[in-house]
N, CA, C and O atoms as a MOPAC input file, in Angstrom:
PM7 MOZYME 1SCF
protein

 N      0.81600 1    -1.18600 1     0.00000 1
 C      0.00000 1     0.00000 1     0.00000 1
 C      0.86400 1     1.25500 1     0.00000 1
 O      0.49500 1     2.27600 1    -0.58100 1
 N      2.00000 1     1.17000 1     0.64800 1
 C      2.90700 1     2.32000 1     0.64600 1
 C      3.41400 1     2.60200 1    -0.76200 1
 O      3.61400 1     3.75700 1    -1.13700 1
 N      3.62200 1     1.54300 1    -1.54100 1
 C      4.08500 1     1.73100 1    -2.92100 1
 C      3.03600 1     2.48000 1    -3.74200 1
 O      3.38100 1     3.35700 1    -4.53400 1
 N      1.76800 1     2.14300 1    -3.55800 1
 C      0.69900 1     2.85400 1    -4.28300 1
 C      0.69000 1     4.31900 1    -3.88100 1
 O      0.55900 1     5.20100 1    -4.73100 1
 N      0.82600 1     4.57600 1    -2.60300 1
 C      0.84700 1     5.97400 1    -2.13800 1
 C      2.02100 1     6.73700 1    -2.74800 1
 O      1.88000 1     7.89700 1    -3.13600 1
 N      3.17000 1     6.08600 1    -2.82900 1
 C      4.35100 1     6.72900 1    -3.42400 1
 C      4.13100 1     7.00500 1    -4.91000 1
 O      4.50900 1     8.06400 1    -5.41100 1
 N      3.52500 1     6.06000 1    -5.60700 1
 C      3.22100 1     6.27500 1    -7.01800 1
 C      2.27000 1     7.45300 1    -7.20200 1
 O      2.46700 1     8.28400 1    -8.08800 1
 N      1.25200 1     7.52100 1    -6.37300 1
 C      0.28000 1     8.61200 1    -6.46900 1
 C      0.93700 1     9.96100 1    -6.18600 1
 O      0.63900 1    10.95100 1    -6.85400 1
 N      1.83200 1    10.00100 1    -5.19500 1
 C      2.53500 1    11.25500 1    -4.88500 1
 C      3.33400 1    11.74100 1    -6.08800 1
 O      3.54000 1    12.94200 1    -6.26800 1
 N      3.77400 1    10.80400 1    -6.89800 1
 C      4.57200 1    11.13000 1    -8.07900 1
 C      3.73800 1    11.16300 1    -9.36200 1
 O      4.27000 1    11.12100 1   -10.47200 1
 N      2.44000 1    11.23900 1    -9.18200 1
 C      1.49100 1    11.37600 1   -10.28600 1
 C      1.59400 1    10.26500 1   -11.32600 1
 O      1.48200 1    10.50800 1   -12.52700 1
 N      1.80700 1     9.04700 1   -10.84600 1
 C      1.87600 1     7.87800 1   -11.71500 1
 C      0.53600 1     7.13500 1   -11.62000 1
 O      0.02800 1     6.88500 1   -10.52700 1
 N     -0.01700 1     6.79300 1   -12.76800 1
 C     -1.29500 1     6.08600 1   -12.81600 1
 C     -1.14600 1     4.70300 1   -12.18400 1
 O     -0.18300 1     3.98500 1   -12.45300 1
 N     -2.11200 1     4.34400 1   -11.34100 1
 C     -2.07300 1     3.07200 1   -10.62300 1
 C     -3.20000 1     2.17000 1   -11.10900 1
 O     -4.34900 1     2.59100 1   -11.24600 1
 N     -2.83600 1     0.91700 1   -11.36500 1
 C     -3.81700 1    -0.09800 1   -11.74400 1
 C     -3.70200 1    -1.25200 1   -10.76500 1
 O     -2.60100 1    -1.71800 1   -10.47000 1
 N     -4.83700 1    -1.71200 1   -10.26500 1
 C     -4.86900 1    -2.87000 1    -9.38000 1
 C     -5.40100 1    -4.05100 1   -10.18600 1
 O     -6.47500 1    -3.97200 1   -10.78300 1
 N     -4.64500 1    -5.14500 1   -10.19800 1
 C     -5.05100 1    -6.38800 1   -10.86000 1
 C     -5.35200 1    -7.42600 1    -9.79500 1
 O     -4.60500 1    -7.56400 1    -8.82600 1
 N     -6.43900 1    -8.15300 1    -9.97300 1
 C     -6.81700 1    -9.19100 1    -9.02900 1
 C     -7.29100 1   -10.41700 1    -9.79400 1
 O     -8.14500 1   -10.30600 1   -10.67400 1
 N     -6.75100 1   -11.57500 1    -9.47100 1
 C     -7.24500 1   -12.82600 1   -10.03800 1
 C     -8.28100 1   -13.39400 1    -9.08600 1
 O     -8.00900 1   -13.57900 1    -7.90000 1
 N     -9.47800 1   -13.67200 1    -9.61000 1
 C    -10.57800 1   -14.18200 1    -8.79700 1
 C    -10.42400 1   -15.69400 1    -8.62300 1
 O    -10.27500 1   -16.43300 1    -9.59700 1
 N    -10.46400 1   -16.13800 1    -7.36200 1
 C    -10.39700 1   -17.56200 1    -7.03600 1
 C    -11.44300 1   -17.86300 1    -5.96800 1
 O    -12.08500 1   -16.95400 1    -5.44300 1
 N    -11.60600 1   -19.13800 1    -5.65400 1
 C    -12.50700 1   -19.51800 1    -4.55900 1
 C    -12.07900 1   -18.83700 1    -3.25400 1
 O    -12.92100 1   -18.44900 1    -2.44400 1
 N    -10.77400 1   -18.69800 1    -3.06300 1
 C    -10.25500 1   -18.17000 1    -1.80500 1
 C    -10.55300 1   -16.68000 1    -1.61100 1
 O    -10.69400 1   -16.23900 1    -0.47100 1
 N    -10.65400 1   -15.89200 1    -2.68600 1
 C    -10.86400 1   -14.45200 1    -2.50800 1
 C    -12.18700 1   -13.94000 1    -3.07800 1
 O    -12.45400 1   -12.73900 1    -3.03400 1
 N    -13.00600 1   -14.82700 1    -3.60700 1
 C    -14.26100 1   -14.45600 1    -4.25100 1
 C    -15.10400 1   -13.51500 1    -3.37900 1
 O    -15.61200 1   -12.50500 1    -3.86500 1
 N    -15.24600 1   -13.84400 1    -2.11900 1
 C    -16.10900 1   -13.04800 1    -1.23000 1
 C    -15.46000 1   -11.71500 1    -0.83900 1
 O    -16.12200 1   -10.88200 1    -0.21900 1
 N    -14.20700 1   -11.49200 1    -1.17700 1
 C    -13.50300 1   -10.27300 1    -0.79700 1
 C    -13.33300 1    -9.27400 1    -1.93600 1
 O    -12.74500 1    -8.21100 1    -1.73500 1
 N    -13.83200 1    -9.59000 1    -3.11900 1
 C    -13.61300 1    -8.72600 1    -4.27900 1
 C    -14.21300 1    -7.33500 1    -4.06300 1
 O    -13.61400 1    -6.33900 1    -4.46900 1
 N    -15.37000 1    -7.25400 1    -3.43900 1
 C    -15.96100 1    -5.94600 1    -3.13200 1
 C    -15.04900 1    -5.10800 1    -2.24900 1
 O    -14.93300 1    -3.89800 1    -2.44500 1
 N    -14.40400 1    -5.74200 1    -1.28100 1
 C    -13.46200 1    -5.03700 1    -0.40500 1
 C    -12.24000 1    -4.55700 1    -1.18800 1
 O    -11.69700 1    -3.49000 1    -0.90200 1
 N    -11.81100 1    -5.34300 1    -2.17400 1
 C    -10.65400 1    -4.95100 1    -2.98800 1
 C    -11.01600 1    -3.74500 1    -3.85900 1
 O    -10.19800 1    -2.84300 1    -4.04200 1
 N    -12.24600 1    -3.72900 1    -4.39900 1
 C    -12.72800 1    -2.54900 1    -5.12800 1
 C    -12.60400 1    -1.30900 1    -4.24800 1
 O    -12.02100 1    -0.30200 1    -4.65000 1
 N    -13.16200 1    -1.39800 1    -3.04300 1
 C    -13.17200 1    -0.25400 1    -2.12300 1
 C    -11.75800 1     0.18600 1    -1.76000 1
 O    -11.47100 1     1.38200 1    -1.72200 1
 N    -10.88500 1    -0.76100 1    -1.49700 1
 C     -9.50900 1    -0.42900 1    -1.14000 1
 C     -8.78100 1     0.23000 1    -2.31200 1
 O     -8.05100 1     1.20400 1    -2.12900 1
 N     -8.98500 1    -0.30600 1    -3.51200 1
 C     -8.34200 1     0.27800 1    -4.69400 1
 C     -8.75400 1     1.73800 1    -4.86400 1
 O     -7.91900 1     2.59800 1    -5.14500 1
 N    -10.03900 1     2.00900 1    -4.69300 1
 C    -10.50600 1     3.39400 1    -4.81800 1
 C     -9.94800 1     4.26700 1    -3.69300 1
 O     -9.50500 1     5.39100 1    -3.93000 1
 N     -9.97500 1     3.74600 1    -2.48700 1
 C     -9.47700 1     4.50200 1    -1.33100 1
 C     -8.00400 1     4.89600 1    -1.51200 1
 O     -7.59800 1     5.99200 1    -1.12300 1
 N     -7.21700 1     4.00400 1    -2.09700 1
 C     -5.79900 1     4.26300 1    -2.30000 1
 C     -5.52900 1     5.14300 1    -3.52700 1
 O     -4.39500 1     5.56500 1    -3.75600 1
 N     -6.57700 1     5.41400 1    -4.31200 1
 C     -6.42400 1     6.31300 1    -5.45300 1
 C     -6.08900 1     5.64300 1    -6.77000 1
 O     -5.63600 1     6.30300 1    -7.70600 1
 N     -6.30600 1     4.33600 1    -6.85400 1
 C     -6.06300 1     3.65200 1    -8.12800 1
 C     -7.03300 1     4.19300 1    -9.17800 1
 O     -8.17300 1     4.53900 1    -8.86700 1
 N     -6.57500 1     4.26000 1   -10.39700 1
 C     -7.42700 1     4.70000 1   -11.49600 1
 C     -8.10500 1     3.52000 1   -12.17900 1
 O     -9.22500 1     3.63800 1   -12.67600 1
 N     -7.42400 1     2.38900 1   -12.19800 1
 C     -7.89800 1     1.22000 1   -12.93300 1
 C     -7.97400 1     0.00500 1   -12.02000 1
 O     -7.14700 1    -0.17900 1   -11.12700 1
 N     -8.99300 1    -0.82400 1   -12.26700 1
 C     -9.16900 1    -2.06700 1   -11.51500 1
 C     -9.49900 1    -3.16000 1   -12.52500 1
 O    -10.54800 1    -3.12600 1   -13.16900 1
 N     -8.59300 1    -4.13400 1   -12.65900 1
 C     -8.79700 1    -5.21000 1   -13.61900 1
 C     -8.96000 1    -6.54100 1   -12.90100 1
 O     -8.13600 1    -6.93000 1   -12.07300 1
 N    -10.04500 1    -7.22700 1   -13.24000 1
 C    -10.29800 1    -8.56200 1   -12.71500 1
 C     -9.80000 1    -9.58000 1   -13.72500 1
 O    -10.12800 1    -9.51200 1   -14.90900 1
 N     -9.01700 1   -10.51200 1   -13.25100 1
 C     -8.54200 1   -11.60800 1   -14.08100 1
 C     -9.16600 1   -12.89100 1   -13.55500 1
 O     -9.52600 1   -12.98900 1   -12.38200 1
 N     -9.28600 1   -13.85900 1   -14.43100 1
 C     -9.89400 1   -15.12500 1   -14.04100 1
 C     -8.89600 1   -16.24300 1   -14.23600 1
 O     -8.10400 1   -16.24100 1   -15.17900 1
 N     -8.94900 1   -17.18000 1   -13.34200 1
 C     -7.96800 1   -18.25900 1   -13.26300 1
 C     -7.87600 1   -19.04400 1   -14.57000 1
 O     -8.88500 1   -19.44900 1   -15.14700 1
 N     -6.67200 1   -19.23900 1   -15.00500 1
 C     -6.37600 1   -20.15900 1   -16.09700 1
 C     -5.65500 1   -21.32300 1   -15.43300 1
 O     -4.49100 1   -21.19700 1   -15.05300 1
 N     -6.34400 1   -22.46500 1   -15.28900 1
 C     -5.80000 1   -23.55100 1   -14.46900 1
 C     -4.69100 1   -24.35500 1   -15.14100 1
 O     -4.84300 1   -25.54900 1   -15.39900 1
 N     -3.57900 1   -23.68800 1   -15.42000 1
 C     -2.39300 1   -24.35100 1   -15.95600 1
 C     -1.20600 1   -23.96200 1   -15.08400 1
 O     -1.27500 1   -22.99100 1   -14.33100 1
 N     -0.14100 1   -24.70500 1   -15.18400 1
 C      1.04200 1   -24.40100 1   -14.37400 1
 C      0.68700 1   -24.34900 1   -12.89200 1
 O     -0.00400 1   -25.22900 1   -12.37900 1
 N      1.16400 1   -23.31100 1   -12.20900 1
 C      0.86100 1   -23.17300 1   -10.77600 1
 C     -0.62700 1   -22.99600 1   -10.52800 1
 O     -1.12400 1   -23.36000 1    -9.46200 1
 N     -1.35400 1   -22.43700 1   -11.50900 1
 C     -2.79300 1   -22.23700 1   -11.38300 1
 C     -3.58500 1   -23.52600 1   -11.33400 1
 O     -4.73600 1   -23.52400 1   -10.89900 1
 N     -2.99100 1   -24.63100 1   -11.77100 1
 C     -3.68400 1   -25.92000 1   -11.76200 1
 C     -3.96800 1   -26.39300 1   -10.34200 1
 O     -4.85400 1   -27.22100 1   -10.13000 1
 N     -3.23100 1   -25.87900 1    -9.37600 1
 C     -3.41700 1   -26.28700 1    -7.97100 1
 C     -4.40400 1   -25.39200 1    -7.23100 1
 O     -4.69000 1   -25.63400 1    -6.05800 1
 N     -4.93200 1   -24.36200 1    -7.89300 1
 C     -5.84000 1   -23.40500 1    -7.25400 1
 C     -7.26200 1   -23.73800 1    -7.65900 1
 O     -7.53100 1   -24.03300 1    -8.82400 1
 N     -8.17500 1   -23.68900 1    -6.69600 1
 C     -9.56900 1   -24.01700 1    -6.96800 1
 C    -10.26300 1   -22.85600 1    -7.68800 1
 O    -10.31500 1   -21.73700 1    -7.17700 1
 N    -10.78700 1   -23.13700 1    -8.86300 1
 C    -11.47700 1   -22.13200 1    -9.66600 1
 C    -12.88800 1   -21.91800 1    -9.12700 1
 O    -13.41400 1   -22.75100 1    -8.38800 1
 N    -13.49200 1   -20.79600 1    -9.50300 1
 C    -14.87100 1   -20.53100 1    -9.12000 1
 C    -15.81100 1   -21.26300 1   -10.07100 1
 O    -15.40500 1   -21.67600 1   -11.15800 1
 N    -17.06100 1   -21.41900 1    -9.66200 1
 C    -18.05000 1   -22.12900 1   -10.46900 1
 C    -18.57100 1   -21.22200 1   -11.58900 1
 O    -18.41200 1   -20.00400 1   -11.51100 1
 N    -19.18700 1   -21.79100 1   -12.62400 1
 C    -19.77400 1   -20.95600 1   -13.67400 1
 C    -20.77900 1   -19.93600 1   -13.13600 1
 O    -20.82700 1   -18.80500 1   -13.61900 1
 N    -21.57400 1   -20.32100 1   -12.15200 1
 C    -22.52500 1   -19.38300 1   -11.54700 1
 C    -21.78600 1   -18.23100 1   -10.85400 1
 O    -22.20900 1   -17.07800 1   -10.93700 1
 N    -20.69500 1   -18.54800 1   -10.18000 1
 C    -19.89600 1   -17.50700 1    -9.52000 1
 C    -19.26800 1   -16.57800 1   -10.54900 1
 O    -19.17900 1   -15.37100 1   -10.32600 1
 N    -18.82400 1   -17.14500 1   -11.69500 1
 C    -18.29300 1   -16.30000 1   -12.77600 1
 C    -19.33100 1   -15.27000 1   -13.18500 1
 O    -19.04500 1   -14.07500 1   -13.25600 1
 N    -20.53800 1   -15.74600 1   -13.45100 1
 C    -21.58200 1   -14.83800 1   -13.91100 1
 C    -21.87500 1   -13.76700 1   -12.87000 1
 O    -22.01600 1   -12.59200 1   -13.21000 1
 N    -21.96800 1   -14.16400 1   -11.60500 1
 C    -22.26000 1   -13.19400 1   -10.53900 1
 C    -21.14200 1   -12.16500 1   -10.38300 1
 O    -21.42100 1   -10.97400 1   -10.24600 1
 N    -19.89300 1   -12.60000 1   -10.40000 1
 C    -18.78900 1   -11.65500 1   -10.17400 1
 C    -18.63700 1   -10.71300 1   -11.35800 1
 O    -18.32000 1    -9.53700 1   -11.17500 1
 N    -18.85800 1   -11.20800 1   -12.56100 1
 C    -18.72900 1   -10.34100 1   -13.73400 1
 C    -19.84900 1    -9.31200 1   -13.76200 1
 O    -19.58900 1    -8.12500 1   -13.95900 1
 N    -21.07500 1    -9.74200 1   -13.57000 1
 C    -22.18000 1    -8.78000 1   -13.60800 1
 C    -22.10800 1    -7.80300 1   -12.44100 1
 O    -22.39700 1    -6.61800 1   -12.61200 1
 N    -21.72900 1    -8.27800 1   -11.26200 1
 C    -21.62400 1    -7.35700 1   -10.12400 1
 C    -20.45500 1    -6.38900 1   -10.31200 1
 O    -20.51100 1    -5.25300 1    -9.84000 1
 N    -19.40400 1    -6.82500 1   -10.99300 1
 C    -18.27000 1    -5.93600 1   -11.23800 1
 C    -18.65500 1    -4.79900 1   -12.17200 1
 O    -18.23300 1    -3.66100 1   -11.96700 1
 N    -19.44900 1    -5.09200 1   -13.19100 1
 C    -19.91000 1    -4.02500 1   -14.06600 1
 C    -20.78800 1    -3.05400 1   -13.29000 1
 O    -20.71300 1    -1.84500 1   -13.50700 1
 N    -21.62000 1    -3.56600 1   -12.38900 1
 C    -22.44900 1    -2.69500 1   -11.54600 1
 C    -21.57800 1    -1.86000 1   -10.62100 1
 O    -21.82100 1    -0.66500 1   -10.44800 1
 N    -20.56400 1    -2.48000 1   -10.02600 1
 C    -19.66500 1    -1.76500 1    -9.11800 1
 C    -18.89700 1    -0.66300 1    -9.84700 1
 O    -18.51900 1     0.34100 1    -9.24300 1
 N    -18.67000 1    -0.85200 1   -11.14000 1
 C    -17.93700 1     0.17100 1   -11.88300 1
 C    -18.70800 1     1.48300 1   -11.90200 1
 O    -18.11600 1     2.54200 1   -12.11000 1
 N    -20.01700 1     1.43000 1   -11.68700 1
 C    -20.83100 1     2.64700 1   -11.60200 1
 C    -20.71100 1     3.29500 1   -10.21300 1
 O    -20.86500 1     4.50800 1   -10.07200 1
 N    -20.43500 1     2.47700 1    -9.19600 1
 C    -20.33300 1     2.94700 1    -7.80900 1
 C    -19.00400 1     3.60400 1    -7.49800 1
 O    -18.94400 1     4.60700 1    -6.78700 1
 N    -17.94800 1     3.03500 1    -8.03100 1
 C    -16.60000 1     3.45900 1    -7.67400 1
 C    -15.99000 1     4.33400 1    -8.75700 1
 O    -16.35800 1     4.23700 1    -9.92700 1
 N    -15.07400 1     5.17300 1    -8.36600 1
 C    -14.37900 1     6.03500 1    -9.30300 1
 C    -13.16000 1     5.28000 1    -9.85800 1
 O    -12.01300 1     5.68100 1    -9.66100 1
 N    -13.45000 1     4.18200 1   -10.55400 1
 C    -12.41300 1     3.31100 1   -11.10300 1
 C    -12.78700 1     2.91600 1   -12.52500 1
 O    -13.96500 1     2.74500 1   -12.83700 1
 N    -11.79800 1     2.77400 1   -13.37400 1
 C    -12.01100 1     2.17100 1   -14.68600 1
 C    -11.92000 1     0.66500 1   -14.46800 1
 O    -10.85400 1     0.14700 1   -14.13700 1
 N    -13.03100 1    -0.03400 1   -14.65300 1
 C    -13.08800 1    -1.46400 1   -14.35600 1
 C    -13.05800 1    -2.25800 1   -15.65100 1
 O    -13.75000 1    -1.93500 1   -16.61700 1
 N    -12.24100 1    -3.30400 1   -15.65000 1
 C    -12.16200 1    -4.18700 1   -16.80600 1
 C    -12.09600 1    -5.61800 1   -16.29900 1
 O    -11.28200 1    -5.95200 1   -15.43800 1
 N    -12.96200 1    -6.45300 1   -16.84500 1
 C    -12.88000 1    -7.88500 1   -16.56800 1
 C    -12.14900 1    -8.50800 1   -17.74600 1
 O    -12.61300 1    -8.41500 1   -18.88200 1
 N    -11.01800 1    -9.13800 1   -17.48900 1
 C    -10.20800 1    -9.73400 1   -18.54500 1
 C    -10.74100 1   -11.14100 1   -18.77600 1
 O    -10.54400 1   -12.04300 1   -17.96100 1
 N    -11.41900 1   -11.30500 1   -19.90400 1
 C    -12.17000 1   -12.52600 1   -20.17900 1
 C    -11.44400 1   -13.40700 1   -21.18100 1
 O    -11.00400 1   -12.94000 1   -22.23200 1
 N    -11.32400 1   -14.69000 1   -20.84500 1
 C    -10.52100 1   -15.58000 1   -21.68100 1
 C    -11.26900 1   -16.82600 1   -22.15600 1
 O    -10.76200 1   -17.53000 1   -23.02900 1
 N    -12.44300 1   -17.12300 1   -21.62000 1
 C    -13.09900 1   -18.38700 1   -21.94700 1
 C    -14.53500 1   -18.15700 1   -22.40200 1
 O    -15.06900 1   -17.06300 1   -22.22100 1
 N    -15.17200 1   -19.17400 1   -22.99300 1
 C    -16.57900 1   -19.03800 1   -23.38500 1
 C    -17.50100 1   -18.69700 1   -22.21100 1
 O    -18.48400 1   -17.97900 1   -22.39100 1
 N    -17.19700 1   -19.20100 1   -21.01700 1
 C    -18.00500 1   -18.86800 1   -19.84300 1
 C    -17.98800 1   -17.36500 1   -19.63100 1
 O    -19.03500 1   -16.76600 1   -19.38600 1
 N    -16.82700 1   -16.75000 1   -19.72200 1
 C    -16.70900 1   -15.30900 1   -19.52700 1
 C    -17.46900 1   -14.55600 1   -20.60400 1
 O    -18.17900 1   -13.59500 1   -20.30600 1
 N    -17.32800 1   -14.98000 1   -21.84500 1
 C    -17.97800 1   -14.28900 1   -22.95700 1
 C    -19.48900 1   -14.32900 1   -22.80100 1
 O    -20.16400 1   -13.33900 1   -23.08300 1
 N    -20.02300 1   -15.44300 1   -22.36100 1
 C    -21.46300 1   -15.56700 1   -22.13800 1
 C    -21.95800 1   -14.51500 1   -21.14400 1
 O    -23.02900 1   -13.93900 1   -21.33500 1
 N    -21.20500 1   -14.26800 1   -20.11000 1
 C    -21.61000 1   -13.34000 1   -19.05100 1
 C    -21.64100 1   -11.89500 1   -19.52300 1
 O    -22.35800 1   -11.07700 1   -18.94500 1
 N    -20.89200 1   -11.56800 1   -20.54200 1
 C    -20.78000 1   -10.16500 1   -20.93700 1
 C    -21.56500 1    -9.80800 1   -22.18300 1
 O    -21.54500 1    -8.64900 1   -22.59800 1
 N    -22.24300 1   -10.73700 1   -22.78300 1
 C    -22.99200 1   -10.44800 1   -24.02100 1
 C    -23.93900 1    -9.27200 1   -23.85000 1
 O    -24.06400 1    -8.44400 1   -24.75300 1
 N    -24.61100 1    -9.18500 1   -22.70400 1
 C    -25.58300 1    -8.11800 1   -22.48100 1
 C    -24.94400 1    -6.77600 1   -22.13200 1
 O    -25.64600 1    -5.76900 1   -22.04400 1
 N    -23.63400 1    -6.74500 1   -21.93100 1
 C    -22.97200 1    -5.50400 1   -21.51700 1
 C    -22.36100 1    -4.76100 1   -22.69100 1
 O    -21.88400 1    -3.64000 1   -22.51900 1
 N    -22.36100 1    -5.34100 1   -23.85800 1
 C    -21.75000 1    -4.69900 1   -25.03400 1
 C    -22.70400 1    -3.73900 1   -25.69200 1
 O    -22.35600 1    -3.11200 1   -26.69300 1

C-alpha cells in the first residue's frame, strides 16, 4: 500500500489487478473499495487459467463467474475506477454479451 501511495505522490497512474479464485471471491468488493481509497485509477479482474501453478488453485463455479462479472460491471458505476474484466473463456464471454 505504501508503494501505491508513493506512485500517487509522483502522479503515476495506478492499476490494481486481481485474479478471482474460490479463496478471494467473497472479498472482491473489499478490494474494489480499497483500490478506490488508495487512489487507483484502474481495476482489472482476471480469471484463473488452471495451468502451471494455477492448476493447484480451486477455480470458481460458472454461476460464480456470472455473478462476479455482472456485479463488477455494476460496481464500476459505484466506484471512481475504470473497471475491466479480462475474459478468456466461453463462460466469460457468455456473461458479458448483455454488456456490449
